[in-house]
KOLGUBA-390626 format. One line per field, with one value per residue (C-alpha): z, x, y; residue number from 1. Coordinates in steps of 0.02 Angstrom, whole numbers, plus 50000, padded with zeros to 5 digits. Example, Ala and Ser with C-alpha at 12.3 -4.5 7.8 and 13.67 -1.06 7.14 Angstrom:
<pts>
up <- c(50390, 50357)
east <- c(50615, 50684)
north <- c(49775, 49947)
pos <- c(1, 2)
</pts>
This chain:
<pts>
up <- c(50587, 50457, 50484, 50296, 50258, 50069, 49946, 49757, 49656, 49474, 49462, 49281, 49180, 48991, 48883, 48713, 48678, 48816, 48977, 49107, 49252, 49241, 49370, 49525, 49686, 49837, 50022, 50158, 50340, 50484, 50540, 50403, 50300, 50128, 49996, 49812, 49707, 49526, 49376, 49287, 49192, 49300, 49348, 49522, 49493, 49382, 49527, 49644, 49517, 49511, 49701, 49719, 49568, 49478, 49335, 49315, 49312, 49160, 49265, 49435, 49606, 49746, 49927, 50061, 50243, 50189, 50060, 49872, 49812, 49643, 49675, 49541, 49571, 49695, 49799, 49839, 49885, 49998, 50081, 50115, 50213, 50081, 50076, 49941, 49921, 49735, 49659, 49598, 49777, 49717, 49821, 49780, 49766, 49802, 49963, 50137, 50237, 50324, 50160, 50079, 50221, 50217, 50029, 49986, 50170, 50235, 50408, 50382, 50507, 50417, 50280, 50149, 49995, 49874, 49996, 50148, 50273, 50322, 50501, 50468, 50652, 50677, 50518, 50575, 50749, 50677, 50554, 50695, 50788, 50631, 50601, 50783, 50775, 50625, 50690, 50535, 50565, 50458, 50522, 50460, 50411, 50342, 50202, 50027, 49974, 49826, 49948, 50033, 49998, 49913, 50078, 50166, 50024, 50032, 50220, 50203, 50080, 50197, 50350, 50255, 50217, 50394, 50470, 50375, 50336, 50441, 50363, 50237, 50171, 50002, 49963, 49786, 49791, 49937, 49946, 49762, 49744, 49923, 50006, 50148, 50290, 50211, 50170, 50352, 50407, 50290, 50349, 50530, 50485, 50409, 50568, 50669, 50563, 50598, 50785, 50769, 50679, 50516, 50369, 50226, 50049, 50001, 49820, 49817, 49714, 49870, 49936, 50089, 50134, 50097, 50212, 50350, 50346, 50293, 50349, 50176, 50000, 49844, 49677, 49512, 49344, 49175, 49252, 49362, 49545, 49545, 49731, 49901, 50037, 50222, 50241, 50373, 50255, 50105, 50060, 49931, 49810, 49816, 49780, 49636, 49561, 49555, 49487, 49345, 49305, 49362, 49480, 49467, 49280, 49297, 49476, 49591, 49756, 49915, 50093)
east <- c(49158, 49297, 49454, 49478, 49479, 49505, 49480, 49485, 49422, 49471, 49511, 49550, 49594, 49614, 49665, 49602, 49693, 49821, 49790, 49869, 49792, 49724, 49626, 49704, 49650, 49710, 49669, 49721, 49680, 49652, 49815, 49916, 50049, 50073, 50202, 50160, 50318, 50363, 50453, 50391, 50233, 50198, 50025, 50058, 49995, 49855, 49797, 49793, 49701, 49560, 49545, 49541, 49425, 49546, 49502, 49355, 49394, 49360, 49308, 49311, 49250, 49313, 49258, 49293, 49249, 49151, 49041, 49059, 49097, 49100, 49156, 49117, 49280, 49422, 49317, 49195, 49340, 49411, 49244, 49235, 49399, 49533, 49672, 49805, 49975, 50014, 50185, 50130, 50072, 49920, 49967, 49920, 50087, 50019, 49928, 50000, 50003, 49832, 49748, 49823, 49777, 49597, 49581, 49406, 49357, 49381, 49319, 49188, 49158, 49009, 48921, 48870, 48877, 49012, 49052, 49080, 49213, 49343, 49393, 49578, 49625, 49538, 49618, 49791, 49770, 49707, 49853, 49979, 49898, 49904, 50088, 50129, 50036, 50139, 50302, 50313, 50420, 50374, 50460, 50324, 50153, 50105, 50232, 50170, 50202, 50308, 50438, 50465, 50589, 50538, 50544, 50436, 50309, 50302, 50279, 50136, 50050, 50074, 50018, 49860, 49825, 49864, 49755, 49599, 49622, 49490, 49514, 49657, 49810, 49891, 50064, 50134, 50325, 50325, 50516, 50566, 50637, 50696, 50867, 50921, 50865, 50696, 50668, 50700, 50569, 50438, 50481, 50458, 50284, 50241, 50302, 50192, 50042, 50081, 50085, 49915, 49844, 49809, 49815, 49928, 49973, 50149, 50207, 50396, 50547, 50656, 50669, 50769, 50625, 50496, 50579, 50595, 50415, 50286, 50208, 50180, 50247, 50139, 50231, 50157, 50225, 50150, 49985, 49964, 49996, 50129, 50169, 50100, 50225, 50247, 50401, 50474, 50464, 50555, 50708, 50766, 50833, 50669, 50568, 50684, 50659, 50471, 50492, 50604, 50505, 50631, 50494, 50307, 50290, 50160, 50096, 50054, 50147, 50049, 50104)
north <- c(49726, 49718, 49822, 49845, 50032, 50023, 49881, 49872, 49725, 49707, 49893, 49932, 50088, 50095, 50241, 50188, 50025, 50050, 49953, 50066, 49969, 49793, 49693, 49772, 49687, 49784, 49801, 49923, 49891, 50010, 50092, 50004, 50091, 50015, 50060, 50051, 50027, 49994, 50068, 50224, 50179, 50027, 50092, 50164, 50341, 50277, 50169, 50320, 50427, 50300, 50288, 50478, 50501, 50616, 50497, 50381, 50196, 50087, 49939, 49857, 49909, 50020, 49995, 50124, 50091, 49938, 50024, 50023, 50200, 50286, 50464, 50593, 50686, 50718, 50837, 50697, 50582, 50717, 50746, 50558, 50569, 50532, 50661, 50653, 50735, 50732, 50764, 50936, 50979, 51080, 51233, 51413, 51504, 51678, 51629, 51609, 51446, 51462, 51507, 51352, 51236, 51298, 51320, 51261, 51241, 51417, 51465, 51601, 51742, 51817, 51719, 51847, 51737, 51799, 51940, 51828, 51879, 51748, 51715, 51731, 51727, 51558, 51490, 51545, 51472, 51306, 51305, 51326, 51181, 51073, 51113, 51075, 50909, 50855, 50933, 51043, 51197, 51349, 51508, 51625, 51557, 51728, 51706, 51669, 51488, 51546, 51614, 51446, 51307, 51147, 51055, 51184, 51178, 50989, 50993, 51118, 51001, 50853, 50952, 51000, 50817, 50762, 50898, 50847, 50662, 50579, 50407, 50391, 50483, 50446, 50517, 50512, 50525, 50649, 50664, 50646, 50823, 50851, 50853, 50739, 50853, 50892, 50708, 50666, 50792, 50717, 50541, 50596, 50661, 50491, 50404, 50522, 50474, 50292, 50327, 50411, 50259, 50351, 50227, 50279, 50230, 50285, 50286, 50292, 50241, 50250, 50073, 50126, 50241, 50107, 49980, 50110, 50168, 50040, 49876, 49800, 49825, 49809, 49795, 49853, 49797, 49839, 49892, 49739, 49700, 49564, 49555, 49604, 49563, 49605, 49713, 49597, 49447, 49521, 49624, 49749, 49618, 49524, 49682, 49731, 49558, 49587, 49764, 49706, 49549, 49420, 49363, 49378, 49354, 49217, 49207, 49350, 49340, 49369, 49340)
pos <- c(1, 2, 3, 4, 5, 6, 7, 8, 9, 10, 11, 12, 13, 14, 15, 16, 17, 18, 19, 20, 21, 22, 23, 24, 25, 26, 27, 28, 29, 30, 31, 32, 33, 34, 35, 36, 37, 38, 39, 40, 41, 42, 43, 44, 45, 46, 47, 48, 49, 50, 51, 52, 53, 54, 55, 56, 57, 58, 59, 60, 61, 62, 63, 64, 65, 66, 67, 68, 69, 70, 71, 72, 73, 74, 75, 76, 77, 78, 79, 80, 81, 82, 83, 84, 85, 86, 87, 88, 89, 90, 91, 92, 93, 94, 95, 96, 97, 98, 99, 100, 101, 102, 103, 104, 105, 106, 107, 108, 109, 110, 111, 112, 113, 114, 115, 116, 117, 118, 119, 120, 121, 122, 123, 124, 125, 126, 127, 128, 129, 130, 131, 132, 133, 134, 135, 136, 137, 138, 139, 140, 141, 142, 143, 144, 145, 146, 147, 148, 149, 150, 151, 152, 153, 154, 155, 156, 157, 158, 159, 160, 161, 162, 163, 164, 165, 166, 167, 168, 169, 170, 171, 172, 173, 174, 175, 176, 177, 178, 179, 180, 181, 182, 183, 184, 185, 186, 187, 188, 189, 190, 191, 192, 193, 194, 195, 196, 197, 198, 199, 200, 201, 202, 203, 204, 205, 206, 207, 208, 209, 210, 211, 212, 213, 214, 215, 216, 217, 218, 219, 220, 221, 222, 223, 224, 225, 226, 227, 228, 229, 230, 231, 232, 233, 234, 235, 236, 237, 238, 239, 240, 241, 242, 243, 244, 245, 246, 247, 248, 249, 250, 251, 252, 253, 254, 255)
</pts>
């Protein structure tokens, strides 16, 4: 049986005459952490939006767990085991931590249709277990999300993904707006996911972070994948050369 968790073949996205993503061939193996890097507009986030069905692809194929998939939307992707932490976090500011973790998958005490009663105790207990498993420290989980720091909010979003991701986590710039201490906390969560064998795709502009956290680095430039290199066989200067186009203008680099 193949250990490939995710594969794309010729994945393409066009917006009118603009080719935002062109012929992207990508693989992710069981337990592997892969960074996706590139300049703004290189196609990184577009690539993720096709995998998670936030947008519908213009062409190509997506295979997940060995089967070709064509999700109708992000809910279907999530139900299949793909959890995503987007830059906007997608948290409900007025709700507390348990309500955010279980948003859309609430634990019901009594199922009375639109008048169903939630099992808030079970949701809170499960939330505390999820936070402990990811080493996320939230002083008061009953607090509304809007009253939390940017780092705490990001950690809640990541803990939600880690708690429910049965097969794959995707993180889009998870530390872009965080300070040093908060960034360190998020990076420790990612290392914990690695130890648990959870495969991950990390989109990041932070090359120091990339080299600290992942097994392989995939470089996008102008909507195309121009390099896919094991972290141990490359360096920051090499990756920057692919990002800027000094390398990879004619042949795609794989190793």
